[in-house]
N, C-alpha and C positions, 0 to 999 in steps of 0.2 A: 414449731409451734401448735401447739393445738387448738383445733376448732373451736372458737367461743362466739357466743353470739350476747357478748358484752359490749357495750359501745362507751364510750367516753364521748361528751357533747362539752368543747370547751368554748364559752361566750365569751369572742374576742371582738365583739362589734362597739362596743364603748369609745369612747373619744379620751377619757381620761382626765377631763378636765380640774378634776379634784386632786391629780397628782402634781400641782405645781408646774412653775416654770413655763409657760406657755410659750408655743412655736416649737417646742421640743416632739411634739407630737405625741399620738396616744401613747400609754405607757406600755403598752403590749409589745411593742417595737423599739424601746429602748433597750441598752444592753446595760446586761450585768456582766462583769467579766469577762467581755467580749465576745457574748452571745446574748441575743435578743431574747427577753422572756416569753414570748411566743413560743420561741424555739425551742428552750429550756422544757415549755409547758406539754408540748407535743411530743416532744423525748420521752418524756416521763410514762405516757401514757401508750406511744407506740411501742415501746420498749417492755411496757408489763405484760407478764405472762397471761391474764386472764382477761385482757382487752384484747377485742378483734377486729375494731373497727374505731377509728379514733375521725368526730364528725368537728368541724371548727367552723364559728359564728363568725362570719367578719362585716365590718361596715360596706356598703354598696362601693364605697369609695376608694376602700383601701386593697383592691387584688393587685396593685403594682408592688405598694410595701409590703405586703404579706408574702407575696414571692418572694423579694429579697431577704427580708425577714426569716423565713421558715423554713429554706434551703430546699433541698430535696423531698419531694412527696411521696408517697407511697402506693401500692394498692392500698393498703390500709387506713388513709388518708380520704378525707372528703370535704370540700370545702363548700358551705352556703352562706348567703347573705341573709343578715340578720334584720329584725323588723325596726320599726320607731323606737320601741323601747327593750328593756330586757327580758319583761314579760313575753313582748310580742317576738322575740328572739327564739323562745321555747316552744313555741308553737310549732 
């Protein structure tokens, strides 16, 4: 893969409260077709030839569920803690 300085930032720190069905957890950790939404999203960017790094912003309480839902990381995956709001998570 060619070296690139393009990074994809995935904002996944939300609680998904508008997604319905309380108690099912944040929507990024729900499965579609047997794979979690967050895993599908990471794979799309990880496998893109123009993306050199994937930064995933998660909620401070989600490290365990993220590890289970996202599968194996990689050299180009970086996980950081999000802020109190979506805007704060992008700073």
